[in-house]
TORKOL-102601 format. One line per field, with one value per residue (C-alpha): residue in one letter; chain; residue number from 1; x, y, z. Coordinates in Angstrom, 2 decimals. Layout:
N
rest = (A;...)
kette = (A;...)
nr = (NUM;...)
x = (X;...)
y = (Y;...)
z = (Z;...)
END
This chain:
467
rest = (M;P;A;T;S;T;A;N;S;T;A;T;S;T;A;T;S;T;A;T;D;H;W;A;T;F;A;D;A;V;A;D;T;F;R;A;G;P;S;A;S;R;D;T;L;L;Y;A;L;R;R;C;A;Q;T;L;K;E;E;M;T;P;D;H;E;R;Y;A;G;D;S;D;E;V;V;S;R;V;L;D;A;Y;K;A;L;G;L;A;I;R;A;A;G;R;P;P;V;T;G;G;P;E;P;A;D;E;A;D;N;R;T;G;A;A;R;R;T;G;E;E;G;T;D;T;G;T;G;T;E;S;Q;D;M;T;A;T;P;P;D;P;D;P;V;F;D;R;E;A;Q;C;A;T;R;L;V;E;L;G;D;E;L;H;T;D;H;G;M;Y;V;G;S;W;R;R;R;P;P;G;P;V;T;G;K;D;I;A;G;S;W;E;S;L;H;I;A;L;L;R;L;P;K;K;D;V;A;T;W;R;D;K;L;A;R;A;A;R;E;C;L;G;I;D;S;A;A;S;S;G;A;P;D;D;H;P;V;P;A;L;G;A;L;H;N;G;V;V;L;P;R;A;F;T;T;V;G;A;L;R;R;A;A;A;Q;A;P;S;D;V;R;D;G;L;G;I;G;D;A;G;A;G;D;F;H;D;P;R;L;H;W;A;A;R;A;A;Q;A;L;R;L;V;E;L;D;P;E;L;R;A;V;L;D;P;D;G;A;P;A;A;L;W;H;E;K;Q;N;R;Y;R;N;V;L;V;S;S;L;K;T;A;A;N;A;L;S;G;G;A;D;W;T;P;S;T;Q;L;G;P;A;L;Q;L;D;L;V;L;G;G;L;H;H;E;P;A;A;A;P;D;S;W;W;W;W;W;R;R;E;V;S;C;I;L;K;P;L;A;E;K;A;G;H;E;L;V;F;D;D;T;R;T;W;H;E;S;E;L;G;A;F;T;R;N;N;V;G;G;D;R;T;R;D;E;Q;L;M;H;W;V;L;Q;T;P;L;R;R;R;G;G;Q;G;T;E;F;P;G;R;V;V;W;R;P;D;P;P;N;P;G;G;L)
kette = (A;A;A;A;A;A;A;A;A;A;A;A;A;A;A;A;A;A;A;A;A;A;A;A;A;A;A;A;A;A;A;A;A;A;A;A;A;A;A;A;A;A;A;A;A;A;A;A;A;A;A;A;A;A;A;A;A;A;A;A;A;A;A;A;A;A;A;A;A;A;A;A;A;A;A;A;A;A;A;A;A;A;A;A;A;A;A;A;A;A;A;A;A;A;A;A;A;A;A;A;A;A;A;A;A;A;A;A;A;A;A;A;A;A;A;A;A;A;A;A;A;A;A;A;A;A;A;A;A;A;A;A;A;A;A;A;A;A;A;A;A;A;A;A;A;A;A;A;A;A;A;A;A;A;A;A;A;A;A;A;A;A;A;A;A;A;A;A;A;A;A;A;A;A;A;A;A;A;A;A;A;A;A;A;A;A;A;A;A;A;A;A;A;A;A;A;A;A;A;A;A;A;A;A;A;A;A;A;A;A;A;A;A;A;A;A;A;A;A;A;A;A;A;A;A;A;A;A;A;A;A;A;A;A;A;A;A;A;A;A;A;A;A;A;A;A;A;A;A;A;A;A;A;A;A;A;A;A;A;A;A;A;A;A;A;A;A;A;A;A;A;A;A;A;A;A;A;A;A;A;A;A;A;A;A;A;A;A;A;A;A;A;A;A;A;A;A;A;A;A;A;A;A;A;A;A;A;A;A;A;A;A;A;A;A;A;A;A;A;A;A;A;A;A;A;A;A;A;A;A;A;A;A;A;A;A;A;A;A;A;A;A;A;A;A;A;A;A;A;A;A;A;A;A;A;A;A;A;A;A;A;A;A;A;A;A;A;A;A;A;A;A;A;A;A;A;A;A;A;A;A;A;A;A;A;A;A;A;A;A;A;A;A;A;A;A;A;A;A;A;A;A;A;A;A;A;A;A;A;A;A;A;A;A;A;A;A;A;A;A;A;A;A;A;A;A;A;A;A;A;A;A;A;A;A;A;A;A;A;A;A;A;A;A;A;A;A;A;A;A;A;A;A;A;A;A;A;A;A;A;A;A;A;A;A;A;A)
nr = (1;2;3;4;5;6;7;8;9;10;11;12;13;14;15;16;17;18;19;20;21;22;23;24;25;26;27;28;29;30;31;32;33;34;35;36;37;38;39;40;41;42;43;44;45;46;47;48;49;50;51;52;53;54;55;56;57;58;59;60;61;62;63;64;65;66;67;68;69;70;71;72;73;74;75;76;77;78;79;80;81;82;83;84;85;86;87;88;89;90;91;92;93;94;95;96;97;98;99;100;101;102;103;104;105;106;107;108;109;110;111;112;113;114;115;116;117;118;119;120;121;122;123;124;125;126;127;128;129;130;131;132;133;134;135;136;137;138;139;140;141;142;143;144;145;146;147;148;149;150;151;152;153;154;155;156;157;158;159;160;161;162;163;164;165;166;167;168;169;170;171;172;173;174;175;176;177;178;179;180;181;182;183;184;185;186;187;188;189;190;191;192;193;194;195;196;197;198;199;200;201;202;203;204;205;206;207;208;209;210;211;212;213;214;215;216;217;218;219;220;221;222;223;224;225;226;227;228;229;230;231;232;233;234;235;236;237;238;239;240;241;242;243;244;245;246;247;248;249;250;251;252;253;254;255;256;257;258;259;260;261;262;263;264;265;266;267;268;269;270;271;272;273;274;275;276;277;278;279;280;281;282;283;284;285;286;287;288;289;290;291;292;293;294;295;296;297;298;299;300;301;302;303;304;305;306;307;308;309;310;311;312;313;314;315;316;317;318;319;320;321;322;323;324;325;326;327;328;329;330;331;332;333;334;335;336;337;338;339;340;341;342;343;344;345;346;347;348;349;350;351;352;353;354;355;356;357;358;359;360;361;362;363;364;365;366;367;368;369;370;371;372;373;374;375;376;377;378;379;380;381;382;383;384;385;386;387;388;389;390;391;392;393;394;395;396;397;398;399;400;401;402;403;404;405;406;407;408;409;410;411;412;413;414;415;416;417;418;419;420;421;422;423;424;425;426;427;428;429;430;431;432;433;434;435;436;437;438;439;440;441;442;443;444;445;446;447;448;449;450;451;452;453;454;455;456;457;458;459;460;461;462;463;464;465;466;467)
x = (-85.72;-83.94;-84.47;-86.17;-88.66;-89.37;-89.98;-92.30;-94.19;-94.56;-95.77;-98.29;-99.55;-99.87;-101.73;-104.09;-104.75;-105.40;-107.76;-109.63;-110.05;-111.46;-113.88;-115.08;-115.55;-117.44;-119.75;-120.44;-121.22;-123.62;-125.38;-125.66;-127.11;-129.79;-130.61;-131.10;-134.21;-135.33;-133.39;-132.15;-128.58;-129.73;-131.42;-128.23;-126.14;-128.64;-128.59;-124.78;-124.84;-127.43;-125.21;-122.37;-124.61;-125.68;-122.03;-121.14;-124.09;-122.97;-119.24;-118.92;-119.56;-117.37;-116.69;-115.30;-111.71;-110.54;-111.16;-109.34;-106.38;-108.50;-109.08;-112.60;-112.26;-111.60;-114.43;-116.73;-115.95;-116.74;-120.04;-120.76;-120.08;-122.38;-125.14;-124.76;-124.91;-128.09;-129.71;-128.70;-130.22;-133.46;-133.56;-132.87;-135.83;-138.26;-139.85;-137.87;-138.62;-139.96;-139.51;-138.04;-134.80;-132.89;-133.83;-130.50;-130.63;-134.20;-133.19;-130.26;-132.59;-134.88;-132.03;-131.47;-127.76;-125.16;-122.04;-119.10;-115.88;-112.52;-109.66;-108.22;-111.56;-112.10;-115.57;-115.81;-119.41;-122.68;-122.25;-122.77;-120.67;-117.79;-119.62;-122.26;-119.76;-120.64;-124.20;-125.09;-125.42;-129.02;-130.76;-130.53;-133.42;-135.68;-137.65;-134.49;-133.07;-136.11;-135.96;-132.18;-132.43;-135.09;-133.15;-130.01;-131.90;-133.40;-129.95;-128.69;-131.60;-130.77;-127.20;-128.52;-130.91;-128.03;-125.97;-128.74;-130.44;-127.90;-128.74;-132.17;-131.62;-128.02;-128.85;-131.09;-129.65;-130.32;-131.43;-129.03;-130.57;-129.96;-131.22;-133.39;-136.98;-140.26;-140.08;-136.66;-137.79;-140.89;-138.69;-136.47;-139.51;-141.02;-137.76;-137.09;-140.59;-140.40;-137.11;-138.80;-141.10;-138.16;-137.61;-138.91;-142.34;-141.06;-138.73;-141.06;-143.08;-139.88;-138.51;-141.75;-141.80;-138.26;-139.26;-142.43;-140.42;-138.01;-140.94;-142.50;-139.31;-137.91;-141.02;-143.74;-145.73;-147.53;-147.43;-150.48;-150.37;-146.89;-146.63;-149.09;-148.18;-147.80;-150.30;-152.39;-150.35;-146.74;-145.93;-147.71;-148.87;-146.51;-148.71;-148.86;-145.48;-146.62;-150.11;-148.98;-149.33;-152.27;-151.88;-154.30;-152.48;-155.64;-159.08;-161.71;-164.92;-166.06;-166.75;-163.18;-161.84;-164.01;-163.01;-159.32;-159.67;-161.63;-158.78;-156.24;-154.78;-156.80;-154.18;-154.36;-158.16;-158.25;-155.71;-157.84;-161.09;-162.89;-164.07;-164.92;-164.62;-167.92;-169.65;-167.02;-167.27;-165.01;-163.49;-162.72;-158.91;-159.04;-160.25;-157.44;-154.88;-156.09;-155.89;-152.42;-151.12;-152.09;-150.20;-147.18;-146.88;-147.14;-144.50;-142.13;-142.49;-141.90;-139.00;-136.10;-134.40;-136.99;-136.05;-138.20;-137.98;-138.78;-138.23;-139.72;-136.36;-134.26;-132.39;-133.95;-133.25;-133.17;-136.10;-134.26;-135.23;-136.48;-136.83;-139.80;-141.63;-140.53;-141.84;-145.21;-145.37;-144.46;-146.97;-149.84;-148.99;-148.98;-152.30;-153.86;-152.54;-153.76;-157.20;-157.57;-156.74;-159.54;-162.12;-160.80;-163.62;-163.59;-160.13;-158.59;-158.20;-157.51;-153.86;-153.43;-155.20;-152.88;-149.72;-150.33;-151.52;-148.21;-146.28;-148.23;-147.44;-143.74;-144.05;-146.58;-145.50;-141.82;-140.93;-138.09;-134.93;-131.30;-130.65;-134.12;-136.55;-137.08;-139.22;-141.94;-141.72;-144.50;-143.12;-143.32;-146.97;-147.80;-146.13;-148.17;-151.41;-150.41;-149.63;-153.05;-154.72;-153.54;-155.24;-158.60;-156.85;-154.31;-157.03;-158.88;-155.66;-155.13;-152.38;-151.94;-149.80;-146.46;-145.67;-145.40;-143.71;-140.75;-139.48;-138.44;-137.32;-134.23;-132.30;-134.68;-137.74;-135.83;-134.99;-138.49;-140.58;-138.41;-136.13;-133.92;-133.45;-131.47;-128.60;-129.01;-126.86;-124.49;-124.05;-127.73;-128.31;-131.83;-133.33;-132.48;-135.10;-134.92;-137.66;-140.40;-140.14;-142.72;-145.04;-144.24;-147.17;-147.44;-149.72;-152.45;-152.01;-148.95;-145.29;-143.66;-145.27;-146.17;-145.69;-142.31;-141.69;-138.63;-137.02;-134.05;-132.06;-128.92;-126.13;-123.40;-124.83;-122.25;-120.52;-120.17;-117.97;-115.50;-115.50)
y = (-107.25;-106.95;-109.81;-107.52;-106.23;-109.78;-110.90;-107.97;-108.63;-112.30;-111.45;-108.95;-111.45;-114.14;-111.79;-110.71;-114.32;-115.25;-112.26;-113.26;-116.77;-115.41;-113.17;-116.14;-118.13;-115.20;-114.95;-118.70;-118.54;-115.62;-117.47;-120.63;-118.62;-117.14;-120.55;-121.97;-119.87;-117.41;-117.25;-114.69;-115.24;-114.58;-111.35;-110.18;-110.95;-109.15;-106.15;-105.97;-106.14;-103.38;-101.22;-101.87;-100.86;-97.73;-96.76;-97.29;-95.16;-92.33;-92.52;-93.71;-90.50;-91.03;-87.36;-86.72;-85.50;-88.42;-90.71;-88.49;-90.87;-93.99;-95.33;-95.54;-99.31;-99.38;-96.96;-98.92;-102.18;-100.65;-99.34;-102.76;-104.29;-101.76;-102.43;-106.21;-105.98;-103.92;-106.40;-109.32;-107.59;-107.04;-110.63;-111.92;-109.92;-111.46;-114.92;-117.52;-117.71;-121.11;-120.66;-118.41;-116.45;-116.12;-113.04;-111.31;-111.83;-110.64;-107.51;-106.98;-107.18;-104.58;-102.09;-102.09;-101.53;-102.60;-104.60;-102.29;-102.79;-101.76;-100.05;-103.37;-104.70;-106.92;-107.35;-105.45;-106.26;-104.39;-100.63;-97.33;-95.69;-93.55;-90.31;-91.39;-92.08;-88.93;-90.13;-90.93;-94.73;-95.93;-96.74;-100.53;-100.81;-97.79;-99.48;-100.40;-96.90;-95.39;-97.82;-97.52;-93.74;-93.79;-96.23;-94.14;-90.95;-92.43;-93.48;-89.95;-88.50;-90.87;-89.54;-85.99;-86.77;-88.09;-85.00;-82.51;-84.24;-86.63;-85.48;-87.12;-89.95;-90.85;-94.49;-94.97;-97.65;-96.81;-99.79;-100.59;-100.33;-104.02;-105.51;-102.76;-103.92;-102.33;-104.09;-102.58;-99.09;-99.53;-100.59;-97.54;-95.31;-96.71;-96.60;-92.96;-91.82;-93.71;-91.92;-88.57;-89.16;-88.28;-84.82;-81.49;-80.74;-77.74;-79.96;-82.84;-81.25;-80.20;-83.72;-85.37;-83.04;-84.11;-87.77;-87.08;-85.20;-88.13;-90.50;-88.15;-87.41;-90.96;-93.12;-90.75;-91.51;-88.86;-90.06;-89.56;-86.95;-85.98;-82.55;-82.83;-83.34;-87.05;-86.95;-89.89;-90.99;-91.49;-93.27;-91.95;-94.39;-94.85;-95.95;-99.74;-100.10;-99.20;-98.87;-96.37;-96.59;-95.11;-94.61;-92.07;-89.99;-88.87;-90.45;-87.74;-89.78;-92.93;-94.54;-94.02;-95.30;-98.42;-99.21;-98.85;-101.03;-103.66;-103.88;-104.70;-108.23;-110.86;-111.39;-107.67;-107.65;-110.90;-109.58;-106.50;-108.48;-106.24;-108.81;-107.02;-103.58;-102.53;-101.31;-99.60;-96.09;-93.36;-92.85;-96.56;-96.77;-100.31;-99.10;-96.55;-99.13;-101.56;-98.95;-97.75;-101.28;-102.18;-99.11;-99.89;-103.39;-101.99;-99.35;-102.00;-103.80;-100.62;-99.18;-101.54;-98.76;-98.68;-99.44;-100.36;-101.17;-104.88;-105.16;-102.79;-101.39;-102.60;-100.62;-99.99;-102.69;-102.61;-104.53;-106.61;-110.08;-112.27;-109.26;-108.11;-111.25;-110.61;-107.05;-108.33;-110.81;-108.17;-105.74;-108.25;-109.26;-105.60;-104.99;-107.93;-106.80;-103.22;-104.38;-106.78;-103.98;-101.82;-104.57;-106.05;-104.85;-103.26;-104.55;-102.18;-98.50;-95.70;-95.76;-99.51;-99.39;-96.63;-98.66;-101.34;-98.63;-96.81;-100.00;-100.44;-96.81;-97.67;-100.62;-99.16;-95.52;-96.00;-96.84;-94.51;-94.03;-93.46;-90.61;-89.49;-87.99;-84.22;-82.73;-81.69;-84.70;-87.07;-89.50;-86.93;-86.24;-89.94;-90.52;-87.66;-89.33;-92.53;-90.58;-88.93;-92.33;-92.08;-88.76;-89.96;-92.68;-90.21;-87.72;-90.39;-91.04;-87.32;-86.81;-85.02;-85.72;-84.02;-84.16;-80.87;-79.32;-81.64;-79.50;-76.78;-78.99;-78.31;-80.68;-80.09;-81.30;-84.27;-85.36;-84.69;-86.51;-89.25;-92.13;-94.74;-92.47;-93.23;-91.09;-89.69;-87.66;-85.40;-83.05;-82.17;-79.02;-78.25;-79.32;-81.34;-84.02;-85.80;-88.43;-89.74;-93.47;-93.58;-90.63;-88.63;-87.78;-84.99;-84.61;-82.14;-79.00;-80.33;-81.18;-84.42;-87.59;-91.13;-92.19;-91.09;-91.51;-92.41;-90.29;-90.10;-87.09;-85.20;-86.07;-83.56;-80.67;-79.06;-75.97;-73.57;-71.26;-73.98;-73.15)
z = (-152.83;-149.45;-147.02;-144.48;-147.04;-148.20;-144.62;-143.96;-147.18;-146.29;-142.76;-144.12;-146.67;-144.02;-141.64;-144.43;-145.36;-141.74;-141.28;-144.45;-143.12;-139.85;-141.72;-143.73;-140.53;-139.02;-142.04;-141.94;-138.20;-138.71;-141.52;-139.42;-136.54;-138.78;-140.25;-136.75;-136.23;-133.53;-130.26;-127.75;-129.02;-132.59;-131.47;-129.77;-132.86;-135.08;-132.74;-132.93;-136.72;-136.81;-134.65;-137.11;-140.02;-138.16;-137.54;-141.20;-142.24;-139.96;-140.74;-144.35;-146.32;-149.41;-150.16;-146.67;-146.74;-144.62;-147.62;-150.14;-150.32;-150.88;-154.36;-155.75;-155.64;-151.89;-151.12;-153.38;-151.62;-148.22;-149.56;-151.00;-147.57;-145.96;-148.48;-148.20;-144.41;-144.60;-147.01;-144.80;-141.77;-143.66;-144.85;-141.33;-140.06;-142.60;-142.52;-144.49;-148.21;-149.30;-153.05;-155.69;-155.33;-152.09;-150.03;-150.57;-154.33;-154.38;-152.51;-154.89;-157.86;-156.31;-156.03;-159.78;-159.16;-161.71;-160.93;-160.38;-162.31;-160.92;-162.72;-163.90;-165.09;-162.03;-160.64;-157.33;-156.47;-156.55;-156.35;-158.10;-160.79;-159.56;-160.33;-157.77;-155.00;-153.08;-152.41;-148.83;-148.35;-148.24;-144.98;-144.54;-142.09;-141.51;-138.71;-136.87;-137.30;-135.60;-132.70;-132.38;-132.46;-129.75;-127.57;-127.94;-127.16;-124.01;-122.81;-123.49;-121.51;-118.66;-118.61;-118.64;-115.80;-113.68;-114.43;-113.65;-110.71;-109.22;-105.71;-106.11;-108.61;-107.82;-107.13;-110.16;-112.43;-116.06;-118.07;-120.93;-124.40;-125.10;-128.35;-129.76;-129.63;-128.68;-125.31;-124.51;-125.44;-123.27;-120.35;-120.68;-121.06;-117.87;-115.92;-116.80;-115.84;-112.55;-111.83;-112.50;-109.53;-107.27;-108.76;-107.45;-108.89;-110.87;-112.94;-113.75;-116.57;-118.37;-118.26;-119.27;-122.29;-123.19;-123.14;-125.09;-127.72;-128.07;-128.68;-131.18;-133.14;-133.14;-133.31;-134.47;-131.30;-129.25;-125.66;-123.49;-120.72;-121.85;-120.26;-117.40;-113.78;-112.99;-110.12;-111.36;-114.41;-113.30;-116.58;-119.70;-122.37;-125.34;-128.21;-128.46;-126.72;-123.20;-121.73;-119.11;-115.34;-113.42;-109.66;-108.17;-105.60;-103.82;-103.35;-103.10;-103.28;-101.53;-104.90;-106.10;-102.78;-102.86;-106.42;-105.59;-102.49;-104.43;-106.96;-104.24;-104.33;-102.51;-99.78;-98.97;-98.78;-96.83;-94.34;-93.77;-93.67;-96.16;-98.73;-101.97;-100.28;-101.80;-98.64;-96.55;-95.17;-96.56;-93.12;-92.64;-92.49;-93.87;-97.27;-97.47;-96.36;-99.04;-101.80;-100.75;-100.20;-103.75;-104.98;-102.80;-104.25;-107.77;-107.03;-105.69;-109.03;-111.00;-108.99;-108.17;-106.18;-103.42;-99.83;-96.84;-93.13;-92.82;-89.06;-86.44;-85.35;-88.25;-90.87;-94.28;-96.86;-100.65;-102.09;-104.66;-105.81;-102.95;-100.61;-102.67;-101.54;-97.97;-98.17;-99.34;-96.47;-93.88;-95.38;-95.35;-91.77;-90.66;-92.42;-90.59;-87.18;-87.66;-88.85;-85.94;-83.51;-84.95;-84.55;-81.30;-79.07;-75.62;-74.69;-77.23;-76.41;-78.91;-77.86;-78.25;-81.61;-82.77;-82.09;-84.79;-87.19;-86.71;-87.34;-90.56;-91.45;-91.18;-93.57;-96.01;-96.09;-95.34;-98.93;-99.88;-101.93;-101.13;-101.76;-100.73;-103.21;-103.27;-100.48;-102.96;-105.27;-106.29;-103.75;-100.93;-101.58;-101.90;-98.55;-97.10;-98.26;-96.46;-93.29;-93.37;-92.90;-89.28;-88.61;-87.15;-85.11;-83.74;-82.78;-80.77;-78.89;-78.15;-80.73;-84.04;-87.08;-87.53;-91.21;-93.10;-90.07;-90.52;-93.40;-90.95;-88.08;-86.01;-83.76;-80.85;-82.77;-84.10;-80.56;-79.21;-81.81;-83.35;-82.41;-84.10;-87.10;-90.25;-91.50;-95.01;-97.40;-95.47;-98.43;-98.86;-96.85;-98.09;-94.75;-91.65;-92.25;-95.62;-95.43;-93.14;-92.50;-89.68;-89.18;-86.00;-83.70;-81.13;-78.10;-78.85;-76.81;-75.06;-75.42;-76.47;-77.73;-76.77;-80.38;-81.78;-85.50;-87.54;-90.25;-92.58;-91.51;-92.46;-90.02;-89.34;-91.38;-93.69;-92.38;-95.33;-93.27;-92.48;-88.76)
END
């Protein structure tokens, strides 16, 4: 044999031996991890192995032409590896066995498979006879496959959502699938539905149906309120995995309003001075503020992409981590100031009472996204409900709300009724005004305002003609 061939053969043999040693070390480390008991690291390792098993199931079809040059022995060994991996995954997911045969052996016995013999009579492991080689490998973990399929499908739908509606959900961070568990699927389910609240109303039902179909096909679960408008159920229930989210967008009776206000956190109710909220009048702004403040705090928990104005003339800030606590503090302080103004006695006029209420409107109703949600989205109509709390207070001060009119505003209205505005997406030419941070007010029967609002607007509108 030539020296070069001998050297190459020796190098190949050495590399194979080294790789085999590493595989043995890997197998020992996996076994030790499983013996150590439950842990987050164990879950991650098990998830990775399940992904490997899933890939083998999808790719290792023995009769595929790509395997035509492989011997039956090689194909059989790969199938044996696949089957052993599936059995190990199953055993790792069961409680430890205290007596009798080891889980893997027990699983092998249940298969009823014979040991496979290679061409030279060597034992090649558990497998099927060569005439059965075209069979599709068995499913190593049906429960995992359903969860993995659902998690994968939800990620795919998230990609599709970004592609189709990036102008509204461009900042939404899709949650990675992570180790596939019911909790992770529930998180993705919730996150996707919360993102849908930014879309135009006409698109929401279609997308909720897509998500419902994924749950039904992958998990066999019929989600509640799957195709309905998300007015009061922004996140539908998902069987035992998610209880759903209920946030009434409108309160049409005093009973419903009182119940919602009574369910507000104690610091919100204490700040407003309404106790258990069981005796308030339907037209009492404090009840509406309590109900909406409770919803705002819940939405901040649900939607990590929300932004808010935390200082009277400051720029909007993302409500991540510790800023969520700061938002709550600013909100409760604004609630207290507005409530005190309403009950301050003769020294307070309608105009001086309206000022703190407008500041509260900025904090409570100014929650928004970047890019802004669609002008007829769930979020737009929720913001409108918050603005309407100001209506009786504005009327007493000789003003009226300017909200729906903002959709058709031009530069002149922007300058007349707002100040300290925030620049939005330059490429969105649907309208000049993208979002209301602080509700603009207008003198009734006259021009101008004593109470300008703040908005997110489109700076430097695009010029399609290029002139």
